[in-house]
Each structure stands twice: as C-alpha cells, then as structure tokens.
N, C-alpha and C positions, 0 to 999 in steps of 0.2 A: 084572756082565756086560752088563746092558742100558745102563748109563751109557757103558761103553767102546765099545759098538756105536754109540751115538748120537754120541759124539765122533769116531769113525772117519768116520762118514757125513758129519758136518759138515765135517771137515777135507777130505774127498774133494770136497764140493760147492764149498767155498771154492777149493781148488787148481784144480779143473777150470774154474771161472769165470775165475780169473786167467789161466790158460794159454790156454784156448780163446777167451776174450773179448779176448785180447791187452791186458789191463789191467796186466799185471806191469810193462811199460815205464813206464807212468804212475805206478804206485806207487813204482817205483824212483827216478824223478826226483823225486817229491814228498818222499820220505823223505830225500833227499840235499840238499834245497834249504832255504835260509833262508825266512823269511816273505815277503820281497819277491820272491824267485824263485819261490815257490809261487804268488803272485798273478799274476806275469807269465806263468807257464806256464798257469795256468787261465783268465785273462782273455784271453790273447793279448798279446804284447809291444806291438804298436802301440796297442791299446785301453788297456792299462794305463799307458802313457806319458801318454796324454791324461788318464786319471783322477788320476794322480799330479800332473800339472801343475795341474789344477783344484783338487785338495785343497790343494795348496801355496799357491796364489795367490788363491783366493776368500776374501773377508773373512767373519769370523763371522757367522752368520745369513743369508748369501746364499742365494738361491733360484736353481735352475738347471733348464735343460731341455735334452735331447739332440736333436740333429738328425743323422740318418744311421744310427740304429739303430731297429729296429722296436719299437713300444710293446708291452710285455708279453713281449718276447723274453727268452731267457736272458741276453743281454748287458745288456738293460735291468734285469732283476732284479739281476744281479750288480753293476751300477753303483750302483744305490740302496743296496745293502749296503755297498759300499766308500765311498761318498760321505757316509754318515752321520757327522756330525750335519747336514750340509747337506740341504736338502729339495728335491725335484723339484717343479715348479710349472708351471701353465699360463700365469702371468704372471711369468716369471722376471727376475731381475736379470742373469743370465748365460746365454748359450746355448753348449753344448759341441758342437761340430761334428766329426763323425767320418765320414771318407770322403765329403766333400762340398765343393763350392765355392759355398756358400750365402751370399748377402747378405740380411740381414734389416732391413727399415726400422725405424728407431729404435735400431739397435745399431751399435757400431763394434768394430774389432779391439781385443782386450784382450791375449791371449797367443797366440803361434803356435808350433806345433811344425814342421809342414809346410804346403804349400798345401792339404792336405785334411784336416788335424787342427789345430783352433784353438778359441779361446774368444772369443766376442763378449760385449761389455758394453753394457747399456742406457745411452743418453745422454739 
C-alpha cells in the first residue's frame, strides 16, 4: 500500500513538472531526434554549426579558445564537452569566433561559416 502511494505521488510530481514547466515539448523533440539533431537543439543551431566545423577541421592535438561567448557560461561548458578531445587554452592554435567581427593579431582566417562565425589560425 505504501509503495503504491509513493509511486502515485512521484508520477504526479513528474507529470506536473512536465506540464506546468512546459518541458513536455523539449522532451518530445529530444525523444524524436537523432544524436546530431539533439545536439543542435540543445546547443542552438548556429552555435552547433561552429562546433561541428571546428571539430571536423582542427588537427589532432590542436588547442582552441572561444571569442564571443562568456567564460564559464553554459555555452562555454557545453562547447568544452562537445569539443573533447581538443582542449581549450589561453595560448591556442585556433580561435573560434561566435557572434563577432574580431581580428586577432597573429591569427588569420582558417574556416568561415558566416561573417560572425569563423575560425582563426595562428600563423
């Protein structure tokens, strides 16, 4: 009897959170998506495109740094997770620019998605 009551209460809490918190749409999208679509949904399409470009084109062992996202932000943490085994560094080989028009001394254009999303390479 007590276990049944406990299960009913938990189902109620979970259902209420999904419906009241409007998370049901998020879960529905994520359940129906493949791995790449899930990443794009969670990271944001524009940001994920830059991450994919970087992961595809950076050579093994390259170190990178982001410009255009706040350090220790959720985007920053997600990018570190996605970019593994590449490492973030204060003395990077590559700079990943997101939402910026930055020129950095000692770096030149390496790969470009748009005018505000591109990768710079140290020369």
